[in-house]
C-alpha positions as CSV (number, residue, x, y, z in Angstrom):
1,M,0.0,0.0,0.0
2,V,1.5,3.3,-1.1
3,G,-1.1,5.5,0.8
4,Q,-2.7,8.7,-0.4
5,R,-0.3,10.6,-2.7
6,G,2.4,8.1,-1.8
7,A,2.2,8.9,2.0
8,Q,3.4,5.4,2.9
9,L,6.5,5.7,0.7
10,S,9.8,6.9,2.0
11,G,11.6,9.8,0.3
12,G,14.1,7.4,-1.2
13,Q,11.4,5.1,-2.7
14,K,9.7,8.1,-4.3
15,Q,13.0,9.3,-5.8
16,R,13.7,5.8,-7.2
17,I,10.3,5.7,-8.8
18,A,10.8,9.1,-10.4
19,I,14.2,8.1,-11.8
20,A,12.7,4.9,-13.2
21,R,9.9,6.8,-14.9
22,A,12.5,9.2,-16.5
23,I,14.6,6.3,-17.7
24,I,11.6,4.6,-19.3
25,K,10.6,7.7,-21.2
26,N,14.2,7.8,-22.8
27,P,14.3,11.6,-23.2
28,K,16.8,13.5,-25.4
29,I,17.3,16.1,-22.7
30,L,17.4,14.8,-19.1
31,L,16.8,17.1,-16.2
32,L,17.9,15.9,-12.7
33,D,17.3,18.1,-9.7
34,E,18.9,16.5,-6.6
35,A,17.7,13.2,-8.0
36,T,19.4,11.1,-5.2
37,S,19.3,13.4,-2.3
38,A,17.0,11.1,-0.2
39,L,19.1,8.0,-0.7
40,D,21.8,6.6,1.6
41,V,25.4,6.3,0.4
42,E,25.1,2.8,-0.8
43,S,21.8,3.2,-2.6
44,E,23.1,6.5,-4.1
45,R,26.2,4.8,-5.5
46,I,24.1,2.1,-7.3
47,V,21.5,4.6,-8.6
48,Q,24.3,7.0,-9.7
49,E,26.0,4.2,-11.7
50,A,22.7,3.6,-13.6
51,L,22.4,7.4,-14.2
52,N,25.9,7.5,-15.6
53,R,25.0,4.9,-18.1
54,I,21.8,6.5,-19.3
55,M,23.5,10.0,-19.6
56,V,25.5,8.7,-22.5
57,D,24.4,10.1,-25.9
58,R,22.0,12.7,-24.5
59,T,22.2,16.2,-23.0
60,T,21.9,16.2,-19.2
61,L,21.3,19.2,-16.9
62,V,21.9,18.3,-13.3
63,V,21.4,20.3,-10.0
64,A,23.5,18.3,-7.5
65,H,23.4,18.0,-3.8
66,R,26.7,16.1,-3.3
67,L,30.0,16.9,-5.2
68,T,31.0,13.2,-5.5
69,T,28.1,12.8,-8.0
70,V,29.5,15.3,-10.5
71,R,33.2,14.2,-10.8
72,N,32.6,12.8,-14.3
73,A,30.7,15.8,-15.7
74,D,31.9,17.5,-18.9
75,C,31.4,20.9,-17.4
76,I,30.8,22.0,-13.8
77,S,29.4,25.5,-13.2
78,V,29.8,26.9,-9.7
79,V,27.0,29.5,-9.1
80,Q,27.3,32.0,-6.3
81,Q,24.7,34.8,-5.7
82,G,23.2,34.2,-9.1
83,K,26.5,34.4,-11.1
84,I,28.8,31.7,-12.5
85,V,32.1,32.2,-10.6
86,E,33.9,29.1,-11.9
87,Q,33.4,26.7,-14.8
88,G,35.2,23.7,-16.2
89,P,35.7,19.9,-15.7
90,H,36.5,18.5,-12.3
91,D,40.3,17.9,-13.0
92,E,40.8,21.6,-14.0
93,L,38.8,23.1,-11.1
94,V,40.6,21.2,-8.4
95,V,44.0,22.4,-9.6
96,N,43.3,25.9,-8.1
97,P,43.4,25.4,-4.3
98,D,41.8,28.8,-3.7
99,G,39.0,28.3,-6.2
100,A,35.4,28.2,-5.2
101,Y,35.0,24.5,-6.3
102,S,38.1,23.4,-4.2
103,Q,36.8,25.3,-1.2
104,L,33.4,23.6,-1.5
105,I,35.1,20.2,-1.7
106,R,37.0,20.9,1.5
107,L,33.9,22.2,3.2
108,Q,31.9,19.2,2.3
109,E,34.6,16.8,3.6
110,H,34.6,18.8,6.8
111,N,30.8,18.5,7.1
112,E,30.9,14.8,6.5
113,E,33.5,14.3,9.3
114,E,31.3,16.2,11.7
115,Q,28.3,14.2,10.7
116,K,30.1,11.0,11.5
117,V,31.1,12.3,14.9
118,D,27.5,13.5,15.7
119,H,25.8,10.5,14.0
120,R,24.6,9.0,17.3
121,R,23.2,12.3,18.6
122,L,21.4,13.3,15.5
123,D,18.1,12.0,14.1
124,P,18.9,9.9,11.0
125,R,15.9,11.6,9.3
126,S,17.6,15.0,9.6
127,K,19.7,14.1,6.5
128,S,16.5,13.8,4.4
129,T,15.5,17.3,5.5
130,S,18.7,19.1,4.6
131,L,18.5,22.0,2.3
132,S,20.9,23.1,-0.4
133,L,22.3,26.6,0.5
134,K,24.0,27.1,-2.9
135,R,23.6,25.1,-6.0
136,S,25.6,24.6,-9.1
137,I,24.3,23.6,-12.5
138,S,26.0,20.8,-14.4
139,R,25.8,20.5,-18.0
140,G,26.5,17.1,-19.6
141,S,26.7,16.7,-23.4
142,A,26.8,13.8,-25.7
143,G,29.5,11.2,-25.1
144,N,30.8,11.1,-21.6
145,S,28.0,13.1,-20.0
146,S,27.4,12.8,-16.3
147,R,26.2,14.9,-13.4
148,N,27.8,18.1,-12.2
149,S,27.0,20.1,-9.1
150,F,28.0,21.6,-5.9
151,N,26.3,21.6,-2.6
152,L,26.6,23.3,0.8
153,S,24.2,21.6,3.2
154,F,23.1,22.4,6.7
155,G,20.7,20.4,9.0
156,L,17.2,21.7,9.1
157,P,15.1,21.2,12.2
158,G,11.7,19.5,11.9
159,A,9.2,21.5,9.9
160,V,5.6,21.4,9.1
161,E,4.7,20.4,5.6
162,L,2.8,22.1,2.8
163,P,-0.1,20.1,1.4
164,E,0.7,19.5,-2.2
165,G,-1.9,21.3,-4.2
166,N,-4.3,21.1,-1.3
167,D,-3.3,23.9,1.1
168,T,-6.7,25.5,1.3
169,H,-8.7,22.4,0.9
170,G,-11.3,21.9,3.5
171,E,-12.3,25.5,4.3
172,N,-15.8,24.9,3.0
173,H,-15.5,21.2,3.1
174,T,-18.6,19.4,4.4
175,E,-19.0,15.8,4.7
176,Q,-20.2,14.5,1.4
177,D,-20.8,18.0,0.1
178,G,-22.8,19.1,3.2
179,E,-24.7,15.9,3.6
180,V,-25.4,15.0,7.2
181,P,-24.3,11.5,8.1
182,K,-27.2,9.1,8.4
183,K,-28.1,7.4,11.6
184,A,-26.5,4.1,12.1
185,P,-28.9,1.2,11.7
186,M,-29.5,0.2,15.3
187,G,-30.8,-3.2,14.3
188,R,-27.5,-4.1,12.6
189,L,-25.6,-2.6,15.4
190,A,-27.5,-4.8,17.9
191,L,-26.8,-7.9,15.7
192,L,-23.1,-7.0,15.7
193,N,-23.2,-7.1,19.5
194,K,-25.2,-10.3,19.6
195,P,-22.2,-12.5,20.8
196,E,-22.0,-10.3,23.9
197,V,-25.7,-10.4,24.8
198,L,-25.1,-12.2,28.1
199,I,-22.5,-9.6,29.1
200,I,-24.9,-6.8,28.2
201,L,-27.7,-8.4,30.2
202,L,-25.5,-8.8,33.3
203,G,-24.3,-5.2,32.9
204,S,-27.9,-4.0,32.6
205,L,-28.8,-5.8,35.8
206,A,-25.9,-4.1,37.6
207,A,-27.0,-0.7,36.1
208,A,-30.5,-1.3,37.3
209,V,-29.2,-2.0,40.8
210,H,-27.2,1.2,40.6
211,G,-30.3,3.2,39.6
212,V,-32.4,1.8,42.5
213,L,-29.8,3.2,45.0
214,F,-31.0,6.8,44.6
215,P,-34.7,6.4,45.5
216,M,-33.7,4.0,48.3
217,F,-31.4,6.7,49.6
218,G,-34.4,9.1,49.5
219,V,-36.4,6.6,51.6
220,M,-33.5,6.4,54.2
221,I,-33.2,10.2,54.4
222,S,-36.9,10.7,54.9
223,S,-37.1,7.9,57.5
224,A,-34.0,9.3,59.3
225,I,-35.6,12.7,59.5
226,K,-38.7,11.2,60.9
227,T,-36.8,9.5,63.7
228,F,-35.8,12.8,65.2
229,Y,-39.4,13.3,66.3
230,E,-39.7,9.9,68.0
231,P,-39.2,9.1,71.7
232,P,-35.5,8.7,72.9
233,D,-35.7,4.9,73.2
234,K,-37.2,4.4,69.8
235,L,-34.9,7.1,68.3
236,R,-31.8,5.2,69.4
237,K,-33.1,2.0,67.9
238,D,-34.3,3.5,64.5
239,S,-31.2,5.6,64.1
240,S,-28.9,2.6,64.4
241,F,-31.1,0.7,61.9
242,W,-31.0,3.4,59.3
243,G,-27.3,4.0,59.8
244,L,-26.7,0.3,59.2
245,M,-28.9,0.6,56.0
246,C,-26.7,3.4,54.7
247,V,-23.6,1.1,55.1
248,V,-25.4,-1.7,53.3
249,L,-26.3,0.8,50.5
250,G,-22.6,1.7,50.2
251,I,-21.6,-2.0,50.0
252,I,-24.1,-2.5,47.2
253,S,-22.7,0.5,45.4
254,I,-19.1,-0.8,45.6
255,I,-20.3,-4.1,44.0
256,S,-22.8,-2.8,41.4
257,I,-21.0,0.2,39.9
258,P,-17.6,-1.5,39.1
259,A,-19.5,-4.5,37.7
260,E,-21.6,-2.2,35.5
261,L,-18.6,-0.4,34.1
262,F,-16.6,-3.6,33.6
263,L,-19.3,-5.5,31.8
264,F,-20.3,-2.6,29.5
265,G,-16.7,-1.9,28.8
266,I,-16.1,-5.4,27.6
267,A,-19.2,-5.3,25.4
268,G,-18.2,-1.9,23.9
269,G,-14.6,-3.0,23.3
270,K,-15.7,-6.1,21.5
271,L,-18.1,-4.1,19.3
272,I,-15.4,-1.5,18.4
273,E,-13.0,-4.3,17.4
274,R,-15.6,-5.9,15.2
275,I,-16.6,-2.7,13.5
276,R,-13.0,-1.6,12.9
277,A,-12.1,-4.9,11.3
278,M,-15.2,-4.8,9.1
279,S,-14.5,-1.2,8.1
280,F,-10.9,-1.9,7.2
281,R,-11.8,-5.0,5.1
282,S,-14.3,-2.8,3.2
283,I,-11.9,0.0,2.7
284,V,-9.1,-2.1,1.2
285,H,-11.6,-3.6,-1.3
286,Q,-12.9,-0.2,-2.5
287,E,-12.1,0.9,-6.1
288,V,-9.4,3.5,-6.6
289,A,-11.9,6.2,-7.6
290,W,-13.5,5.9,-4.2
291,F,-10.4,7.4,-2.6
292,D,-10.4,10.4,-5.0
293,D,-13.4,11.8,-3.1
294,P,-12.1,14.4,-0.6
295,K,-14.2,12.9,2.2
296,N,-12.4,9.6,1.7
297,S,-8.9,11.0,2.1
298,S,-6.6,9.2,4.5
299,G,-6.7,12.0,7.1
300,A,-10.5,12.3,7.1
301,L,-11.0,8.5,7.3
302,G,-8.6,8.2,10.2
303,A,-10.3,11.0,12.1
304,R,-13.8,9.6,11.5
305,L,-12.7,6.1,12.5
306,S,-11.4,7.3,15.9
307,V,-14.5,9.5,16.5
308,D,-16.9,6.7,15.5
309,A,-15.1,4.2,17.7
310,L,-15.6,6.6,20.6
311,N,-19.3,6.9,19.7
312,V,-19.7,3.2,19.6
313,R,-18.1,3.0,23.1
314,R,-20.5,5.6,24.3
315,L,-23.5,4.0,22.8
316,V,-22.9,0.4,24.0
317,G,-21.1,1.4,27.2
318,D,-21.9,4.7,28.8
319,N,-25.3,5.6,27.2
320,L,-26.8,2.2,27.5
321,A,-25.8,1.9,31.1
322,L,-27.1,5.4,31.7
323,T,-30.4,4.7,30.1
324,V,-31.0,1.6,32.2
325,Q,-30.0,3.6,35.3
326,I,-32.5,6.4,34.6
327,I,-35.4,4.0,33.8
328,S,-34.7,2.0,37.0
329,T,-34.4,5.2,39.1
330,L,-37.6,6.7,37.8
331,I,-39.7,3.5,38.1
332,T,-38.5,2.7,41.6
333,G,-38.8,6.3,42.7
334,F,-42.4,6.8,41.5
335,V,-43.5,3.4,42.8
336,I,-42.3,4.2,46.3
337,A,-43.8,7.7,46.1
338,M,-47.2,6.4,44.9
339,I,-47.2,4.0,47.9
340,A,-46.3,6.8,50.3
341,D,-48.5,9.6,49.0
342,W,-50.2,9.0,45.7
343,K,-51.8,12.5,45.5
344,L,-48.5,14.3,45.8
345,S,-46.9,11.9,43.4
346,L,-49.5,12.5,40.7
347,I,-48.9,16.3,40.9
348,I,-45.1,15.7,40.6
349,L,-45.8,13.4,37.6
350,C,-47.7,16.1,35.9
351,V,-44.9,18.7,36.3
352,I,-42.0,16.5,35.3
353,P,-42.8,16.5,31.5
354,L,-42.0,20.2,31.4
355,V,-38.4,19.4,32.4
356,G,-38.3,16.7,29.8
357,L,-39.5,19.0,27.0
358,Q,-36.7,21.5,27.9
359,G,-34.1,18.7,27.8
360,Y,-35.4,17.6,24.4
361,A,-35.0,21.2,23.0
362,Q,-31.5,21.4,24.4
363,V,-30.5,18.1,22.7
364,K,-31.8,19.5,19.4
365,F,-29.7,22.6,19.7
366,L,-26.5,20.8,20.6
367,K,-27.0,18.2,17.9
368,G,-26.6,20.8,15.1
369,F,-23.7,22.5,16.7
370,S,-21.8,19.2,17.4
371,Q,-22.2,18.2,13.7
372,D,-20.6,21.5,12.5
373,A,-17.8,21.1,15.1
374,K,-17.0,17.6,13.9
375,M,-16.6,18.7,10.3
376,M,-14.2,21.5,11.4
377,Y,-12.1,19.1,13.4
378,E,-11.8,16.9,10.3
379,D,-10.7,19.8,8.2
380,A,-7.9,20.7,10.7
381,S,-6.9,17.0,10.9
382,Q,-6.7,16.8,7.1
383,V,-4.4,19.9,6.9
384,A,-2.1,18.4,9.5
385,T,-2.0,15.0,7.8
386,D,-1.2,16.5,4.4
387,A,1.5,18.8,5.9
388,I,3.3,16.0,7.8
389,S,3.3,13.7,4.7
390,S,5.0,16.3,2.6
391,I,7.5,17.8,5.0
392,R,10.3,18.1,2.3
393,T,8.0,20.3,0.2
394,V,7.3,22.7,3.0
395,A,11.0,22.9,3.9
396,S,11.9,23.5,0.3
397,F,9.5,26.4,-0.2
398,C,9.9,27.8,3.4
399,S,6.1,27.5,3.9
400,E,6.1,26.6,7.6
401,K,4.5,29.9,8.6
402,R,1.9,29.6,5.9
403,I,0.9,26.1,6.9
404,T,0.8,27.1,10.6
405,R,-1.5,30.0,9.7
406,I,-3.8,27.7,7.8
407,Y,-4.0,25.2,10.7
408,D,-4.5,28.0,13.2
409,D,-7.5,29.3,11.1
410,K,-9.1,25.8,11.2
411,C,-8.6,25.6,14.9
412,E,-10.0,29.1,15.5
413,A,-13.2,28.1,13.7
414,S,-13.5,25.1,15.9
415,M,-12.9,27.2,19.0
416,S,-15.6,29.7,18.0
417,Q,-18.0,26.8,17.4
418,G,-17.1,25.4,20.9
419,V,-18.0,28.7,22.5
420,R,-21.4,28.8,20.8
421,T,-22.0,25.2,21.9
422,G,-21.0,26.0,25.5
423,V,-23.3,29.0,25.7
424,V,-26.3,27.2,24.3
425,G,-25.7,24.1,26.4
426,G,-25.1,26.1,29.5
427,I,-28.4,28.0,29.1
428,G,-30.3,24.8,28.5
429,F,-28.7,23.0,31.4
430,G,-29.3,25.9,33.7
431,F,-33.0,26.1,32.6
432,S,-33.3,22.4,33.4
433,F,-32.3,23.1,37.0
434,L,-34.6,26.1,37.1
435,M,-37.6,23.9,36.2
436,L,-36.3,21.3,38.8
437,Y,-36.2,23.8,41.6
438,L,-39.6,25.2,40.6
439,T,-40.9,21.7,40.8
440,Y,-39.5,21.3,44.3
441,G,-41.1,24.6,45.4
442,L,-44.5,23.4,44.1
443,C,-44.1,20.1,45.8
444,F,-43.3,21.7,49.1
445,Y,-46.3,24.0,48.9
446,V,-48.7,21.2,47.9
447,G,-47.3,18.8,50.6
448,A,-47.7,21.5,53.3
449,Q,-51.3,22.0,52.3
450,F,-51.9,18.2,52.5
451,V,-50.4,18.1,56.0
452,R,-52.3,21.2,57.1
453,H,-55.7,19.7,56.1
454,G,-54.8,16.3,57.6
455,Q,-54.9,14.5,54.2
456,S,-51.3,13.2,54.6
457,S,-48.6,12.8,57.3
458,F,-45.3,14.5,57.6
459,G,-43.3,11.3,57.0
460,D,-45.3,10.3,54.0
461,V,-45.0,13.7,52.3
462,F,-41.2,13.7,52.9
463,K,-40.9,10.1,51.7
464,G,-42.8,10.8,48.5
465,F,-41.0,14.1,47.9
466,L,-37.5,12.8,48.6
467,C,-37.9,9.7,46.5
468,T,-39.2,11.6,43.5
469,G,-36.7,14.4,44.2
470,F,-33.7,12.2,44.2
471,S,-34.9,10.3,41.2
472,N,-35.5,13.5,39.2
473,Y,-32.2,15.0,40.3
474,W,-30.3,12.0,39.2
475,S,-32.1,11.9,35.8
476,I,-31.6,15.6,35.2
477,S,-28.0,15.5,36.2
478,N,-27.3,12.8,33.7
479,K,-29.5,14.3,31.0
480,C,-26.6,16.6,30.0
481,N,-25.2,13.4,28.3
482,G,-28.3,13.2,26.1
483,H,-26.7,15.1,23.2
484,R,-23.8,12.7,23.3
485,F,-26.2,9.8,23.1
486,N,-27.9,11.4,20.0
487,K,-24.6,12.1,18.5
488,S,-23.2,8.7,19.1
489,K,-26.1,7.2,17.0
490,R,-24.6,8.9,13.9
491,F,-21.7,7.1,12.4
492,S,-20.4,8.7,9.3
493,Y,-18.1,5.7,9.0
494,F,-20.6,3.0,9.9
495,H,-22.1,2.6,6.4
496,I,-18.6,1.6,5.1
497,C,-19.0,-1.7,6.8
498,F,-21.9,-2.7,4.5
499,I,-20.9,-1.2,1.1
500,G,-19.1,-3.0,-1.6
501,P,-16.8,-1.7,-4.4
502,K,-18.5,-0.6,-7.7
503,V,-15.8,-2.4,-9.7
């Protein structure tokens, strides 16, 4: 696999392919611009011998990076500050010890000795990022033509790379030309997780136990408050009992919560592994034209694969567990409240949908913003991928600042979108708690009226209120993850598992 635009090929492999293409074309005039600069010494010697053979009987113009490659050239031209300062064959130029060519030879020999001394301390890849400070042009003619050049090199620190012909790509890029990714088929997703159905059932049982803890804690608190109004002998007995119940509740939490996270983590991990394997098998069997689409570039595919894997983990792990917890909490809380004080519970049940409607509106707002943010992150990831895969091009054109500016612009757009999402989400989340506290106030008022008219007792009102209160508080506190659940159901990558190549 060569990767997009040869990203998987090394610099030396790319140069050898380019040289082979030039040889196959058999041109009358051969132009070589640092043709072996990315090769090591041994590979360069072999390739240079082949070049020397094909340079015969043709005109060759060479820009060299190492002086040893131009020793056999008919004419070596030393260029300094845009002017030819010395010209002639190698044997004539080395006669003058004060000449520019002789000085370059001594300078290169000195640099090679320093490189040998510092070889262990330097990154081997730094050689491939060296730049030519000055160049000479070699002219080879028919007969004994070869390569002529001069080179003064210095190590270049790591640089960011210019995307070849794609530096501004992605500014207005939207996934599939603005098409919103379809929701993943939940039936197929459930079938993919079928081998782990027993693990999911056990995890759901642990999550249900976790959800029951909150209304049970409300029962304990209301009963503990009631004991303060009892005679001393009964107070001592009941307080010890409810204190022991709190310890039991803590022990159940220690067992159920880790079991829940562990079991759902296993199920989510297995599903991620299965989807990634299916996606990769589908990708490698796609036709070549499929990868020409900008949304199927290597950077975009990699970014979406990592995001979708996280969404699968959230859907099968966090969100499924959270859904079971909320259902268990609400059912247990309202059953206990209805047994304690059914009239107050019915009033609370009528008010709760208002909080639910607000949460639904918040999820709708955040869904649109999160989709825009995802596309912006993919654009920034594509710019970085293209830059890193073409680092030599960036270094050659000194475009580090330009690429950094393009990447900063992409990240700035993502930051602005994040601010908007934070404002909308914060307002919606705050309004959820406003509705919750208004519900509490209404319940206190109605409960007080029931006690005042003798229709209910103090203990039953507190038990019904605290059971529903703890249940609603737990549900609202975790409802902030609702937009993540909705977002996790959208896999821009999931459909790849089930599509085949057109060819």
